[in-house]
N, CA, C and O of each residue as an XYZ file, in Angstrom:
260
protein
N     -19.618    -51.742   -111.834
C     -20.807    -52.556   -111.912
C     -20.825    -53.399   -113.179
O     -21.170    -54.580   -113.122
N     -20.464    -52.824   -114.315
C     -20.377    -53.592   -115.560
C     -18.957    -53.544   -116.082
O     -18.291    -52.511   -116.018
N     -18.509    -54.651   -116.590
C     -17.189    -54.690   -117.191
C     -17.252    -54.077   -118.592
O     -18.336    -54.005   -119.172
N     -16.142    -53.641   -119.141
C     -16.142    -53.065   -120.495
C     -16.670    -54.028   -121.556
O     -17.276    -53.596   -122.536
N     -16.446    -55.319   -121.371
C     -16.940    -56.287   -122.356
C     -18.466    -56.305   -122.371
O     -19.070    -56.523   -123.421
N     -19.100    -56.077   -121.210
C     -20.562    -56.030   -121.151
C     -21.088    -54.842   -121.934
O     -22.097    -54.962   -122.628
N     -20.428    -53.702   -121.837
C     -20.863    -52.524   -122.587
C     -20.733    -52.768   -124.087
O     -21.604    -52.366   -124.858
N     -19.660    -53.419   -124.503
C     -19.465    -53.694   -125.926
C     -20.536    -54.657   -126.430
O     -21.043    -54.492   -127.539
N     -20.878    -55.648   -125.635
C     -21.905    -56.611   -126.045
C     -23.269    -55.925   -126.154
O     -23.999    -56.151   -127.118
N     -23.608    -55.107   -125.189
C     -24.899    -54.429   -125.206
C     -25.006    -53.448   -126.364
O     -26.106    -53.215   -126.864
N     -23.902    -52.869   -126.800
C     -23.933    -51.926   -127.913
C     -24.228    -52.631   -129.232
O     -24.742    -52.010   -130.162
N     -23.910    -53.920   -129.322
C     -24.131    -54.663   -130.565
C     -25.558    -55.178   -130.705
O     -25.941    -55.594   -131.798
N     -26.340    -55.166   -129.665
C     -27.695    -55.697   -129.708
C     -28.613    -54.683   -130.382
O     -28.686    -53.522   -129.981
N     -29.310    -55.147   -131.412
C     -30.289    -54.316   -132.107
C     -31.619    -54.454   -131.370
O     -32.151    -55.557   -131.242
N     -32.152    -53.338   -130.890
C     -33.353    -53.367   -130.058
C     -34.574    -53.943   -130.743
O     -35.314    -54.714   -130.132
N     -34.809    -53.580   -132.022
C     -36.007    -54.068   -132.712
C     -35.905    -55.555   -132.999
O     -36.884    -56.286   -132.851
N     -34.723    -56.009   -133.410
C     -34.566    -57.439   -133.675
C     -34.668    -58.245   -132.390
O     -35.224    -59.344   -132.389
N     -34.139    -57.710   -131.300
C     -34.223    -58.422   -130.032
C     -35.671    -58.500   -129.565
O     -36.074    -59.501   -128.972
N     -36.454    -57.467   -129.822
C     -37.873    -57.501   -129.481
C     -38.616    -58.564   -130.261
O     -39.501    -59.231   -129.726
N     -38.252    -58.727   -131.548
C     -38.875    -59.774   -132.353
C     -38.500    -61.157   -131.820
O     -39.319    -62.076   -131.824
N     -37.264    -61.293   -131.367
C     -36.852    -62.570   -130.802
C     -37.655    -62.868   -129.544
O     -38.067    -64.008   -129.331
N     -37.881    -61.865   -128.711
C     -38.652    -62.069   -127.489
C     -40.074    -62.524   -127.821
O     -40.620    -63.394   -127.142
N     -40.672    -61.945   -128.854
C     -42.025    -62.347   -129.255
C     -42.047    -63.792   -129.735
O     -42.936    -64.557   -129.360
N     -41.080    -64.170   -130.558
C     -41.070    -65.546   -131.067
C     -40.798    -66.546   -129.948
O     -41.388    -67.627   -129.931
N     -39.913    -66.201   -129.014
C     -39.646    -67.099   -127.889
C     -40.897    -67.282   -127.033
O     -41.131    -68.367   -126.501
N     -41.696    -66.238   -126.900
C     -42.948    -66.337   -126.144
C     -43.906    -67.298   -126.824
O     -44.529    -68.129   -126.163
N     -44.029    -67.190   -128.146
C     -44.915    -68.084   -128.893
C     -44.427    -69.526   -128.774
O     -45.229    -70.434   -128.553
N     -43.115    -69.745   -128.918
C     -42.575    -71.096   -128.779
C     -42.878    -71.657   -127.397
O     -43.208    -72.835   -127.263
N     -42.769    -70.828   -126.377
C     -43.034    -71.262   -125.015
C     -44.494    -71.669   -124.839
O     -44.788    -72.692   -124.220
N     -45.404    -70.868   -125.384
C     -46.830    -71.182   -125.269
C     -47.147    -72.492   -125.987
O     -47.882    -73.329   -125.463
N     -46.595    -72.666   -127.176
C     -46.840    -73.895   -127.934
C     -46.312    -75.100   -127.158
O     -46.986    -76.127   -127.079
N     -45.124    -74.986   -126.590
C     -44.555    -76.109   -125.852
C     -45.339    -76.415   -124.587
O     -45.490    -77.580   -124.219
N     -45.844    -75.375   -123.911
C     -46.601    -75.610   -122.675
C     -47.959    -76.213   -122.957
O     -48.411    -77.077   -122.205
N     -48.630    -75.781   -124.027
C     -49.992    -76.239   -124.277
C     -50.060    -77.513   -125.105
O     -50.926    -78.357   -124.871
N     -49.161    -77.663   -126.068
C     -49.255    -78.798   -126.988
C     -48.166    -79.839   -126.783
O     -48.122    -80.836   -127.505
N     -47.300    -79.627   -125.827
C     -46.239    -80.593   -125.553
C     -44.924    -80.170   -126.182
O     -44.895    -79.455   -127.183
N     -43.851    -80.621   -125.582
C     -42.536    -80.204   -126.053
C     -41.806    -81.291   -126.815
O     -40.631    -81.128   -127.144
N     -42.475    -82.395   -127.103
C     -41.829    -83.487   -127.819
C     -42.494    -83.689   -129.178
O     -43.708    -83.546   -129.325
N     -41.680    -84.020   -130.148
C     -42.178    -84.401   -131.471
C     -42.101    -85.912   -131.539
O     -41.040    -86.498   -131.326
N     -43.202    -86.530   -131.828
C     -43.258    -87.984   -131.762
C     -42.897    -88.672   -133.079
O     -42.617    -89.871   -133.095
N     -42.904    -87.926   -134.171
C     -42.597    -88.508   -135.476
C     -41.115    -88.854   -135.575
O     -40.291    -88.315   -134.837
N     -40.794    -89.743   -136.477
C     -39.399    -90.181   -136.616
C     -38.747    -89.656   -137.887
O     -37.561    -89.326   -137.869
N     -39.478    -89.571   -138.976
C     -38.872    -89.085   -140.225
C     -38.931    -87.558   -140.268
O     -39.759    -86.935   -139.603
N     -38.038    -86.969   -141.063
C     -37.949    -85.512   -141.132
C     -39.253    -84.907   -141.621
O     -39.726    -83.920   -141.058
N     -39.841    -85.488   -142.666
C     -41.077    -84.942   -143.225
C     -42.201    -84.962   -142.197
O     -42.942    -83.987   -142.069
N     -42.330    -86.040   -141.480
C     -43.408    -86.136   -140.489
C     -43.158    -85.230   -139.291
O     -44.105    -84.687   -138.722
N     -41.894    -85.056   -138.898
C     -41.576    -84.094   -137.836
C     -41.982    -82.691   -138.261
O     -42.615    -81.963   -137.497
N     -41.618    -82.315   -139.479
C     -41.961    -81.000   -140.000
C     -43.474    -80.809   -140.038
O     -43.990    -79.765   -139.639
N     -44.169    -81.822   -140.520
C     -45.631    -81.748   -140.599
C     -46.244    -81.604   -139.213
O     -47.201    -80.852   -139.035
N     -45.703    -82.316   -138.232
C     -46.226    -82.219   -136.868
C     -46.016    -80.821   -136.292
O     -46.903    -80.281   -135.631
N     -44.854    -80.238   -136.540
C     -44.579    -78.885   -136.052
C     -45.491    -77.874   -136.731
O     -46.007    -76.966   -136.078
N     -45.695    -78.023   -138.036
C     -46.590    -77.115   -138.756
C     -48.009    -77.236   -138.203
O     -48.690    -76.225   -138.030
N     -48.455    -78.441   -137.929
C     -49.807    -78.623   -137.385
C     -49.925    -78.030   -135.988
O     -50.975    -77.492   -135.637
N     -48.860    -78.119   -135.179
C     -48.886    -77.468   -133.861
C     -49.056    -75.958   -134.016
O     -49.806    -75.333   -133.266
N     -48.368    -75.384   -134.978
C     -48.482    -73.941   -135.207
C     -49.875    -73.574   -135.703
O     -50.415    -72.533   -135.328
N     -50.455    -74.420   -136.538
C     -51.818    -74.167   -137.026
C     -52.810    -74.218   -135.875
O     -53.694    -73.367   -135.779
N     -52.670    -75.200   -135.011
C     -53.565    -75.310   -133.854
C     -53.414    -74.093   -132.948
O     -54.405    -73.557   -132.452
N     -52.182    -73.661   -132.734
C     -51.947    -72.457   -131.921
C     -52.645    -71.246   -132.535
O     -53.294    -70.481   -131.821
N     -52.522    -71.066   -133.845
C     -53.142    -69.931   -134.518
C     -54.663    -69.995   -134.464
O     -55.325    -68.969   -134.310
N     -55.218    -71.197   -134.589
C     -56.684    -71.342   -134.496
C     -57.155    -71.015   -133.089
O     -58.144    -70.303   -132.917
N     -56.451    -71.531   -132.071
C     -56.825    -71.217   -130.688
C     -56.774    -69.710   -130.447
O     -57.647    -69.147   -129.786
N     -55.766    -69.080   -130.976
C     -55.612    -67.642   -130.790
C     -56.713    -66.869   -131.528
O     -57.206    -65.861   -131.022
N     -57.094    -67.331   -132.706
C     -58.142    -66.654   -133.477
C     -59.503    -66.789   -132.806
O     -60.323    -65.873   -132.874
N     -59.748    -67.929   -132.157
C     -61.030    -68.164   -131.505
C     -61.188    -67.273   -130.279
O     -62.289    -66.808   -129.987
N     -60.096    -67.035   -129.562
C     -60.168    -66.188   -128.367
C     -60.434    -64.814   -128.795
O     -60.537    -63.916   -127.959
């Protein structure tokens, strides 16, 4: 059913770190679905600022609920 390479790969996965990755991927998914998946700014600073503001809006929405 599983090849030996699959067993070796699964043995290297750290369960707690993988769980943290799943949580962050969920948050990224929610932000992209609710606030859009495109960054409209062109310069690096403005892109960063836009992403930070998206995260702030997500946190405020979550705090209000």
